[in-house]
ChimeraX commands (.cxc) that place a marker at each C-alpha (Angstrom):
marker #1 position 66.95,33.17,42.42 radius 0.5
marker #1 position 68.60,30.36,44.38 radius 0.5
marker #1 position 68.49,26.69,43.42 radius 0.5
marker #1 position 65.65,25.93,45.79 radius 0.5
marker #1 position 63.46,28.66,44.39 radius 0.5
marker #1 position 64.25,27.59,40.83 radius 0.5
marker #1 position 63.17,24.06,41.70 radius 0.5
marker #1 position 59.92,25.08,43.39 radius 0.5
marker #1 position 58.97,27.40,40.55 radius 0.5
marker #1 position 59.02,24.62,37.98 radius 0.5
marker #1 position 55.70,22.99,37.06 radius 0.5
marker #1 position 54.75,19.93,39.06 radius 0.5
marker #1 position 54.62,17.85,35.88 radius 0.5
marker #1 position 58.24,18.71,35.19 radius 0.5
marker #1 position 59.22,17.71,38.74 radius 0.5
marker #1 position 57.45,14.37,38.36 radius 0.5
marker #1 position 59.22,13.80,35.06 radius 0.5
marker #1 position 62.55,14.54,36.70 radius 0.5
marker #1 position 61.80,12.12,39.51 radius 0.5
marker #1 position 60.80,9.36,37.08 radius 0.5
marker #1 position 63.52,9.70,34.48 radius 0.5
marker #1 position 66.50,11.32,36.20 radius 0.5
marker #1 position 68.04,12.16,39.53 radius 0.5
marker #1 position 67.64,15.51,41.29 radius 0.5
marker #1 position 70.84,16.97,42.63 radius 0.5
marker #1 position 71.12,18.46,46.04 radius 0.5
marker #1 position 70.62,21.91,44.51 radius 0.5
marker #1 position 67.29,20.91,43.04 radius 0.5
marker #1 position 68.60,20.63,39.48 radius 0.5
marker #1 position 67.42,17.86,37.23 radius 0.5
marker #1 position 70.45,15.65,36.54 radius 0.5
marker #1 position 70.89,12.26,34.88 radius 0.5
marker #1 position 71.06,9.52,37.47 radius 0.5
marker #1 position 72.93,6.27,37.54 radius 0.5
marker #1 position 69.67,4.34,37.79 radius 0.5
marker #1 position 68.34,6.09,34.73 radius 0.5
marker #1 position 71.52,5.32,32.90 radius 0.5
marker #1 position 71.17,1.69,33.89 radius 0.5
marker #1 position 67.61,1.65,32.56 radius 0.5
marker #1 position 65.96,1.08,35.94 radius 0.5
marker #1 position 63.42,3.88,35.86 radius 0.5
marker #1 position 62.88,3.52,32.12 radius 0.5
marker #1 position 61.71,-0.02,32.78 radius 0.5
marker #1 position 59.36,1.32,35.42 radius 0.5
marker #1 position 57.90,3.74,32.91 radius 0.5
marker #1 position 57.46,0.97,30.35 radius 0.5
marker #1 position 55.71,-1.17,32.96 radius 0.5
marker #1 position 53.38,1.75,33.79 radius 0.5
marker #1 position 52.65,2.28,30.10 radius 0.5
marker #1 position 51.71,-1.39,29.84 radius 0.5
marker #1 position 49.33,-1.04,32.78 radius 0.5
marker #1 position 47.77,2.07,31.23 radius 0.5
marker #1 position 47.30,0.26,27.91 radius 0.5
marker #1 position 45.61,-2.69,29.62 radius 0.5
marker #1 position 43.35,-0.36,31.60 radius 0.5
marker #1 position 42.41,1.49,28.41 radius 0.5
marker #1 position 41.63,-1.78,26.63 radius 0.5
marker #1 position 39.47,-2.92,29.55 radius 0.5
marker #1 position 37.68,0.45,29.56 radius 0.5
marker #1 position 37.01,0.23,25.81 radius 0.5
marker #1 position 35.65,-3.30,26.20 radius 0.5
marker #1 position 33.34,-2.19,29.03 radius 0.5
marker #1 position 32.11,0.77,27.00 radius 0.5
marker #1 position 31.35,-1.52,24.06 radius 0.5
marker #1 position 29.35,-3.87,26.30 radius 0.5
marker #1 position 27.40,-0.97,27.80 radius 0.5
marker #1 position 26.57,0.46,24.37 radius 0.5
marker #1 position 25.44,-2.93,23.09 radius 0.5
marker #1 position 23.23,-3.42,26.14 radius 0.5
marker #1 position 21.79,0.08,25.72 radius 0.5
marker #1 position 21.13,-0.62,22.05 radius 0.5
marker #1 position 19.43,-3.91,22.91 radius 0.5
marker #1 position 17.16,-2.18,25.42 radius 0.5
marker #1 position 16.30,0.61,22.98 radius 0.5
marker #1 position 15.37,-1.88,20.24 radius 0.5
marker #1 position 13.22,-3.83,22.71 radius 0.5
marker #1 position 11.50,-0.61,23.75 radius 0.5
marker #1 position 10.80,0.33,20.13 radius 0.5
marker #1 position 9.41,-3.15,19.45 radius 0.5
marker #1 position 7.17,-2.89,22.51 radius 0.5
marker #1 position 5.87,0.54,21.47 radius 0.5
marker #1 position 5.20,-0.77,17.96 radius 0.5
marker #1 position 3.26,-3.74,19.36 radius 0.5
marker #1 position 1.22,-1.48,21.64 radius 0.5
marker #1 position 0.37,0.85,18.76 radius 0.5
marker #1 position -0.53,-2.07,16.49 radius 0.5
marker #1 position -2.79,-3.72,19.07 radius 0.5
marker #1 position -4.40,-0.42,20.04 radius 0.5
marker #1 position -5.26,0.50,16.46 radius 0.5
marker #1 position -6.14,-2.97,15.19 radius 0.5
marker #1 position -9.88,-2.61,15.65 radius 0.5
marker #1 position -10.11,1.13,14.99 radius 0.5
marker #1 position -11.89,1.86,11.73 radius 0.5
marker #1 position -9.75,3.72,9.19 radius 0.5
marker #1 position -6.60,3.51,11.35 radius 0.5
marker #1 position -4.56,1.35,8.98 radius 0.5
marker #1 position -2.71,4.35,7.55 radius 0.5
marker #1 position -1.84,5.61,11.04 radius 0.5
marker #1 position -0.67,2.15,12.09 radius 0.5
marker #1 position 1.69,1.86,9.10 radius 0.5
marker #1 position 2.98,5.40,9.64 radius 0.5
marker #1 position 3.83,4.70,13.28 radius 0.5
marker #1 position 5.54,1.43,12.41 radius 0.5
marker #1 position 7.57,3.15,9.68 radius 0.5
marker #1 position 8.75,5.88,12.05 radius 0.5
marker #1 position 9.75,3.36,14.70 radius 0.5
marker #1 position 11.68,1.35,12.09 radius 0.5
marker #1 position 13.46,4.54,11.05 radius 0.5
marker #1 position 14.43,5.16,14.68 radius 0.5
marker #1 position 15.75,1.61,14.90 radius 0.5
marker #1 position 17.88,2.02,11.77 radius 0.5
marker #1 position 19.29,5.28,13.11 radius 0.5
marker #1 position 20.27,3.58,16.36 radius 0.5
marker #1 position 21.93,0.78,14.36 radius 0.5
marker #1 position 24.13,3.40,12.68 radius 0.5
marker #1 position 24.98,4.98,16.00 radius 0.5
marker #1 position 25.93,1.65,17.52 radius 0.5
marker #1 position 28.29,0.96,14.63 radius 0.5
marker #1 position 29.91,4.33,15.29 radius 0.5
marker #1 position 29.90,3.75,19.09 radius 0.5
marker #1 position 27.50,6.68,19.53 radius 0.5
marker #1 position 30.06,9.23,18.37 radius 0.5
marker #1 position 29.22,10.19,14.80 radius 0.5
marker #1 position 28.09,8.73,11.48 radius 0.5
marker #1 position 28.84,9.58,7.87 radius 0.5
marker #1 position 26.05,11.55,6.17 radius 0.5
marker #1 position 26.21,9.32,3.11 radius 0.5
marker #1 position 25.58,6.23,5.28 radius 0.5
marker #1 position 22.65,7.96,6.96 radius 0.5
marker #1 position 21.07,8.81,3.59 radius 0.5
marker #1 position 21.63,5.36,2.12 radius 0.5
marker #1 position 20.37,3.67,5.26 radius 0.5
marker #1 position 17.18,5.74,5.22 radius 0.5
marker #1 position 16.47,5.13,1.52 radius 0.5
marker #1 position 17.48,1.47,1.36 radius 0.5
marker #1 position 14.04,0.12,2.22 radius 0.5
marker #1 position 12.49,2.22,-0.58 radius 0.5
marker #1 position 15.13,1.50,-3.24 radius 0.5
marker #1 position 14.85,-0.90,-6.16 radius 0.5
marker #1 position 18.23,-2.58,-6.81 radius 0.5
marker #1 position 17.19,-3.54,-10.35 radius 0.5
marker #1 position 16.07,-0.01,-11.25 radius 0.5
marker #1 position 17.64,2.53,-8.87 radius 0.5
marker #1 position 15.29,5.34,-7.96 radius 0.5
marker #1 position 17.63,7.48,-5.84 radius 0.5
marker #1 position 20.60,9.54,-6.95 radius 0.5
marker #1 position 22.80,10.36,-3.93 radius 0.5
marker #1 position 25.68,12.82,-4.17 radius 0.5
marker #1 position 27.69,14.76,-1.62 radius 0.5
marker #1 position 31.07,15.00,0.10 radius 0.5
marker #1 position 32.09,12.91,3.09 radius 0.5
marker #1 position 30.79,14.58,6.23 radius 0.5
marker #1 position 30.54,13.23,9.77 radius 0.5
marker #1 position 27.34,13.92,11.68 radius 0.5
marker #1 position 27.44,13.93,15.49 radius 0.5
marker #1 position 25.17,11.49,17.30 radius 0.5
marker #1 position 22.85,14.26,18.47 radius 0.5
marker #1 position 21.87,15.09,14.87 radius 0.5
marker #1 position 21.79,11.61,13.32 radius 0.5
marker #1 position 18.30,10.71,14.51 radius 0.5
marker #1 position 16.78,14.03,13.38 radius 0.5
marker #1 position 18.18,13.64,9.87 radius 0.5
marker #1 position 17.26,9.95,9.63 radius 0.5
marker #1 position 13.69,10.65,10.74 radius 0.5
marker #1 position 13.38,13.51,8.23 radius 0.5
marker #1 position 14.54,11.27,5.39 radius 0.5
marker #1 position 12.11,8.57,6.44 radius 0.5
marker #1 position 9.21,11.05,6.23 radius 0.5
marker #1 position 10.35,12.19,2.79 radius 0.5
marker #1 position 10.67,8.60,1.57 radius 0.5
marker #1 position 7.25,7.66,2.91 radius 0.5
marker #1 position 5.59,10.71,1.35 radius 0.5
marker #1 position 7.17,10.25,-2.07 radius 0.5
marker #1 position 6.13,6.59,-2.30 radius 0.5
marker #1 position 2.53,7.52,-1.46 radius 0.5
marker #1 position 2.00,10.84,-3.19 radius 0.5
marker #1 position 5.18,11.92,-4.96 radius 0.5
marker #1 position 7.62,10.85,-7.65 radius 0.5
marker #1 position 8.09,7.28,-6.43 radius 0.5
marker #1 position 4.35,6.62,-6.51 radius 0.5
marker #1 position 4.80,5.80,-10.22 radius 0.5
marker #1 position 7.43,3.53,-11.86 radius 0.5
marker #1 position 9.36,6.25,-13.69 radius 0.5
marker #1 position 9.72,8.63,-10.76 radius 0.5
marker #1 position 13.14,9.49,-9.40 radius 0.5
marker #1 position 14.61,11.37,-6.42 radius 0.5
marker #1 position 17.88,13.31,-6.39 radius 0.5
marker #1 position 19.50,13.81,-2.98 radius 0.5
marker #1 position 22.51,16.11,-2.80 radius 0.5
marker #1 position 24.38,18.11,-0.21 radius 0.5
marker #1 position 27.25,20.57,-0.17 radius 0.5
marker #1 position 29.29,22.32,2.51 radius 0.5
marker #1 position 29.90,26.08,2.34 radius 0.5
marker #1 position 33.16,26.64,4.20 radius 0.5
marker #1 position 32.78,30.40,4.10 radius 0.5
marker #1 position 29.38,30.53,5.79 radius 0.5
marker #1 position 30.00,27.31,7.77 radius 0.5
marker #1 position 26.70,25.82,6.66 radius 0.5
marker #1 position 25.51,22.63,4.98 radius 0.5
marker #1 position 22.75,22.62,2.39 radius 0.5
marker #1 position 20.89,19.39,1.61 radius 0.5
marker #1 position 18.28,19.13,-1.13 radius 0.5
marker #1 position 15.76,16.45,-1.98 radius 0.5
marker #1 position 14.42,16.91,-5.52 radius 0.5
marker #1 position 11.70,14.73,-7.03 radius 0.5
marker #1 position 11.32,14.40,-10.79 radius 0.5
marker #1 position 9.46,12.45,-13.49 radius 0.5
marker #1 position 6.58,11.89,-11.12 radius 0.5
marker #1 position 2.93,12.93,-11.21 radius 0.5
marker #1 position 1.98,16.59,-11.30 radius 0.5
marker #1 position 2.43,18.18,-7.89 radius 0.5
marker #1 position -0.05,20.36,-6.05 radius 0.5
marker #1 position 0.36,21.96,-2.62 radius 0.5
marker #1 position -1.55,20.02,0.04 radius 0.5
marker #1 position -4.84,21.44,1.27 radius 0.5
marker #1 position -3.67,21.10,4.87 radius 0.5
marker #1 position -0.39,20.48,6.65 radius 0.5
marker #1 position 0.07,16.84,7.62 radius 0.5
marker #1 position 1.76,15.52,10.74 radius 0.5
marker #1 position 4.68,14.34,8.60 radius 0.5
marker #1 position 5.23,17.85,7.24 radius 0.5
marker #1 position 5.11,19.35,10.72 radius 0.5
marker #1 position 7.59,16.71,11.90 radius 0.5
marker #1 position 10.01,17.56,9.08 radius 0.5
marker #1 position 9.88,21.26,9.94 radius 0.5
marker #1 position 10.21,20.61,13.68 radius 0.5
marker #1 position 13.26,18.40,13.19 radius 0.5
marker #1 position 14.85,21.12,11.07 radius 0.5
marker #1 position 14.30,23.74,13.77 radius 0.5
marker #1 position 15.69,21.32,16.36 radius 0.5
marker #1 position 19.03,21.55,14.51 radius 0.5
marker #1 position 18.70,25.37,14.22 radius 0.5
marker #1 position 18.32,25.07,10.46 radius 0.5
marker #1 position 15.84,26.41,7.92 radius 0.5
marker #1 position 13.50,24.14,5.97 radius 0.5
marker #1 position 11.94,25.12,2.65 radius 0.5
marker #1 position 9.28,22.92,1.05 radius 0.5
marker #1 position 8.49,23.78,-2.59 radius 0.5
marker #1 position 5.63,22.18,-4.49 radius 0.5
marker #1 position 6.76,22.72,-8.07 radius 0.5
marker #1 position 4.53,21.23,-10.79 radius 0.5
marker #1 position 7.54,19.22,-12.01 radius 0.5
marker #1 position 8.28,17.78,-8.58 radius 0.5
marker #1 position 8.42,18.37,-4.85 radius 0.5
marker #1 position 11.63,19.91,-3.46 radius 0.5
marker #1 position 12.88,19.87,0.13 radius 0.5
marker #1 position 15.78,22.17,0.99 radius 0.5
marker #1 position 17.53,22.12,4.35 radius 0.5
marker #1 position 20.10,24.78,5.28 radius 0.5
marker #1 position 21.83,24.22,8.62 radius 0.5
marker #1 position 24.88,25.51,10.53 radius 0.5
marker #1 position 27.75,23.03,10.61 radius 0.5
marker #1 position 28.00,23.52,14.36 radius 0.5
marker #1 position 24.52,21.98,14.78 radius 0.5
marker #1 position 25.67,18.84,12.98 radius 0.5
marker #1 position 29.10,18.42,14.53 radius 0.5
marker #1 position 28.46,19.31,18.17 radius 0.5
marker #1 position 28.23,16.29,20.52 radius 0.5
marker #1 position 24.68,17.15,21.54 radius 0.5
marker #1 position 22.14,18.84,19.31 radius 0.5
marker #1 position 20.02,21.20,21.32 radius 0.5
marker link #1:1,2 radius 0.2
marker link #1:2,3 radius 0.2
marker link #1:3,4 radius 0.2
marker link #1:4,5 radius 0.2
marker link #1:5,6 radius 0.2
marker link #1:6,7 radius 0.2
marker link #1:7,8 radius 0.2
marker link #1:8,9 radius 0.2
marker link #1:9,10 radius 0.2
marker link #1:10,11 radius 0.2
marker link #1:11,12 radius 0.2
marker link #1:12,13 radius 0.2
marker link #1:13,14 radius 0.2
marker link #1:14,15 radius 0.2
marker link #1:15,16 radius 0.2
marker link #1:16,17 radius 0.2
marker link #1:17,18 radius 0.2
marker link #1:18,19 radius 0.2
marker link #1:19,20 radius 0.2
marker link #1:20,21 radius 0.2
marker link #1:21,22 radius 0.2
marker link #1:22,23 radius 0.2
marker link #1:23,24 radius 0.2
marker link #1:24,25 radius 0.2
marker link #1:25,26 radius 0.2
marker link #1:26,27 radius 0.2
marker link #1:27,28 radius 0.2
marker link #1:28,29 radius 0.2
marker link #1:29,30 radius 0.2
marker link #1:30,31 radius 0.2
marker link #1:31,32 radius 0.2
marker link #1:32,33 radius 0.2
marker link #1:33,34 radius 0.2
marker link #1:34,35 radius 0.2
marker link #1:35,36 radius 0.2
marker link #1:36,37 radius 0.2
marker link #1:37,38 radius 0.2
marker link #1:38,39 radius 0.2
marker link #1:39,40 radius 0.2
marker link #1:40,41 radius 0.2
marker link #1:41,42 radius 0.2
marker link #1:42,43 radius 0.2
marker link #1:43,44 radius 0.2
marker link #1:44,45 radius 0.2
marker link #1:45,46 radius 0.2
marker link #1:46,47 radius 0.2
marker link #1:47,48 radius 0.2
marker link #1:48,49 radius 0.2
marker link #1:49,50 radius 0.2
marker link #1:50,51 radius 0.2
marker link #1:51,52 radius 0.2
marker link #1:52,53 radius 0.2
marker link #1:53,54 radius 0.2
marker link #1:54,55 radius 0.2
marker link #1:55,56 radius 0.2
marker link #1:56,57 radius 0.2
marker link #1:57,58 radius 0.2
marker link #1:58,59 radius 0.2
marker link #1:59,60 radius 0.2
marker link #1:60,61 radius 0.2
marker link #1:61,62 radius 0.2
marker link #1:62,63 radius 0.2
marker link #1:63,64 radius 0.2
marker link #1:64,65 radius 0.2
marker link #1:65,66 radius 0.2
marker link #1:66,67 radius 0.2
marker link #1:67,68 radius 0.2
marker link #1:68,69 radius 0.2
marker link #1:69,70 radius 0.2
marker link #1:70,71 radius 0.2
marker link #1:71,72 radius 0.2
marker link #1:72,73 radius 0.2
marker link #1:73,74 radius 0.2
marker link #1:74,75 radius 0.2
marker link #1:75,76 radius 0.2
marker link #1:76,77 radius 0.2
marker link #1:77,78 radius 0.2
marker link #1:78,79 radius 0.2
marker link #1:79,80 radius 0.2
marker link #1:80,81 radius 0.2
marker link #1:81,82 radius 0.2
marker link #1:82,83 radius 0.2
marker link #1:83,84 radius 0.2
marker link #1:84,85 radius 0.2
marker link #1:85,86 radius 0.2
marker link #1:86,87 radius 0.2
marker link #1:87,88 radius 0.2
marker link #1:88,89 radius 0.2
marker link #1:89,90 radius 0.2
marker link #1:90,91 radius 0.2
marker link #1:91,92 radius 0.2
marker link #1:92,93 radius 0.2
marker link #1:93,94 radius 0.2
marker link #1:94,95 radius 0.2
marker link #1:95,96 radius 0.2
marker link #1:96,97 radius 0.2
marker link #1:97,98 radius 0.2
marker link #1:98,99 radius 0.2
marker link #1:99,100 radius 0.2
marker link #1:100,101 radius 0.2
marker link #1:101,102 radius 0.2
marker link #1:102,103 radius 0.2
marker link #1:103,104 radius 0.2
marker link #1:104,105 radius 0.2
marker link #1:105,106 radius 0.2
marker link #1:106,107 radius 0.2
marker link #1:107,108 radius 0.2
marker link #1:108,109 radius 0.2
marker link #1:109,110 radius 0.2
marker link #1:110,111 radius 0.2
marker link #1:111,112 radius 0.2
marker link #1:112,113 radius 0.2
marker link #1:113,114 radius 0.2
marker link #1:114,115 radius 0.2
marker link #1:115,116 radius 0.2
marker link #1:116,117 radius 0.2
marker link #1:117,118 radius 0.2
marker link #1:118,119 radius 0.2
marker link #1:119,120 radius 0.2
marker link #1:120,121 radius 0.2
marker link #1:121,122 radius 0.2
marker link #1:122,123 radius 0.2
marker link #1:123,124 radius 0.2
marker link #1:124,125 radius 0.2
marker link #1:125,126 radius 0.2
marker link #1:126,127 radius 0.2
marker link #1:127,128 radius 0.2
marker link #1:128,129 radius 0.2
marker link #1:129,130 radius 0.2
marker link #1:130,131 radius 0.2
marker link #1:131,132 radius 0.2
marker link #1:132,133 radius 0.2
marker link #1:133,134 radius 0.2
marker link #1:134,135 radius 0.2
marker link #1:135,136 radius 0.2
marker link #1:136,137 radius 0.2
marker link #1:137,138 radius 0.2
marker link #1:138,139 radius 0.2
marker link #1:139,140 radius 0.2
marker link #1:140,141 radius 0.2
marker link #1:141,142 radius 0.2
marker link #1:142,143 radius 0.2
marker link #1:143,144 radius 0.2
marker link #1:144,145 radius 0.2
marker link #1:145,146 radius 0.2
marker link #1:146,147 radius 0.2
marker link #1:147,148 radius 0.2
marker link #1:148,149 radius 0.2
marker link #1:149,150 radius 0.2
marker link #1:150,151 radius 0.2
marker link #1:151,152 radius 0.2
marker link #1:152,153 radius 0.2
marker link #1:153,154 radius 0.2
marker link #1:154,155 radius 0.2
marker link #1:155,156 radius 0.2
marker link #1:156,157 radius 0.2
marker link #1:157,158 radius 0.2
marker link #1:158,159 radius 0.2
marker link #1:159,160 radius 0.2
marker link #1:160,161 radius 0.2
marker link #1:161,162 radius 0.2
marker link #1:162,163 radius 0.2
marker link #1:163,164 radius 0.2
marker link #1:164,165 radius 0.2
marker link #1:165,166 radius 0.2
marker link #1:166,167 radius 0.2
marker link #1:167,168 radius 0.2
marker link #1:168,169 radius 0.2
marker link #1:169,170 radius 0.2
marker link #1:170,171 radius 0.2
marker link #1:171,172 radius 0.2
marker link #1:172,173 radius 0.2
marker link #1:173,174 radius 0.2
marker link #1:174,175 radius 0.2
marker link #1:175,176 radius 0.2
marker link #1:176,177 radius 0.2
marker link #1:177,178 radius 0.2
marker link #1:178,179 radius 0.2
marker link #1:179,180 radius 0.2
marker link #1:180,181 radius 0.2
marker link #1:181,182 radius 0.2
marker link #1:182,183 radius 0.2
marker link #1:183,184 radius 0.2
marker link #1:184,185 radius 0.2
marker link #1:185,186 radius 0.2
marker link #1:186,187 radius 0.2
marker link #1:187,188 radius 0.2
marker link #1:188,189 radius 0.2
marker link #1:189,190 radius 0.2
marker link #1:190,191 radius 0.2
marker link #1:191,192 radius 0.2
marker link #1:192,193 radius 0.2
marker link #1:193,194 radius 0.2
marker link #1:194,195 radius 0.2
marker link #1:195,196 radius 0.2
marker link #1:196,197 radius 0.2
marker link #1:197,198 radius 0.2
marker link #1:198,199 radius 0.2
marker link #1:199,200 radius 0.2
marker link #1:200,201 radius 0.2
marker link #1:201,202 radius 0.2
marker link #1:202,203 radius 0.2
marker link #1:203,204 radius 0.2
marker link #1:204,205 radius 0.2
marker link #1:205,206 radius 0.2
marker link #1:206,207 radius 0.2
marker link #1:207,208 radius 0.2
marker link #1:208,209 radius 0.2
marker link #1:209,210 radius 0.2
marker link #1:210,211 radius 0.2
marker link #1:211,212 radius 0.2
marker link #1:212,213 radius 0.2
marker link #1:213,214 radius 0.2
marker link #1:214,215 radius 0.2
marker link #1:215,216 radius 0.2
marker link #1:216,217 radius 0.2
marker link #1:217,218 radius 0.2
marker link #1:218,219 radius 0.2
marker link #1:219,220 radius 0.2
marker link #1:220,221 radius 0.2
marker link #1:221,222 radius 0.2
marker link #1:222,223 radius 0.2
marker link #1:223,224 radius 0.2
marker link #1:224,225 radius 0.2
marker link #1:225,226 radius 0.2
marker link #1:226,227 radius 0.2
marker link #1:227,228 radius 0.2
marker link #1:228,229 radius 0.2
marker link #1:229,230 radius 0.2
marker link #1:230,231 radius 0.2
marker link #1:231,232 radius 0.2
marker link #1:232,233 radius 0.2
marker link #1:233,234 radius 0.2
marker link #1:234,235 radius 0.2
marker link #1:235,236 radius 0.2
marker link #1:236,237 radius 0.2
marker link #1:237,238 radius 0.2
marker link #1:238,239 radius 0.2
marker link #1:239,240 radius 0.2
marker link #1:240,241 radius 0.2
marker link #1:241,242 radius 0.2
marker link #1:242,243 radius 0.2
marker link #1:243,244 radius 0.2
marker link #1:244,245 radius 0.2
marker link #1:245,246 radius 0.2
marker link #1:246,247 radius 0.2
marker link #1:247,248 radius 0.2
marker link #1:248,249 radius 0.2
marker link #1:249,250 radius 0.2
marker link #1:250,251 radius 0.2
marker link #1:251,252 radius 0.2
marker link #1:252,253 radius 0.2
marker link #1:253,254 radius 0.2
marker link #1:254,255 radius 0.2
marker link #1:255,256 radius 0.2
marker link #1:256,257 radius 0.2
marker link #1:257,258 radius 0.2
marker link #1:258,259 radius 0.2
marker link #1:259,260 radius 0.2
marker link #1:260,261 radius 0.2
view
């Protein structure tokens, strides 16, 4: 192979590197140049790196502004929907429960979007999601929730589903479950099985009133099961006499992929 063929067979990126950092001899070989030795082209590369850094900083700033504007619009939309629901149900007999349920779900959506904004819509830590969902139902003077689990990042596509599920569980336990009485407690725990590549999250209520299976399936229960299926996981609801138990078993891929299908 002659020098010309050797030169043309090299990757284009290598050729550009040669041109930027060294001279190319008449035979097509990459050779150190006098300008490179004098630092001329190195300065050019440093200048280009500075331009790239400034462009990246400007791009990050623009992305932050766009995300904040999107967040602002989403919160306004949620507030508008809440107001519409409240006004529509205000004079409907027996609709107070439905009104509070809708408001609670919209607030849960808002809190989930707050988490996503903090993480720039990339991912959020599962512990933060759990604590954010339970915060409004917690008693700082007498903690009612026990939360345990390893650090695990949840992709943005799964954050809302998990936050909404936890909101339903919190709402149900304060009305009918363990937290409907002063001594009731809730244990929330999760673990990652590296071998099966799955995460298992459990919500266990204890020291509450005696539990009986509901006579019919509520909208909240259907929502919990639907959100679980959305993440390709399995949901098991157990109505033990000692306390209600929610178990969620889900593939890690459903929690870490950019978009949950």
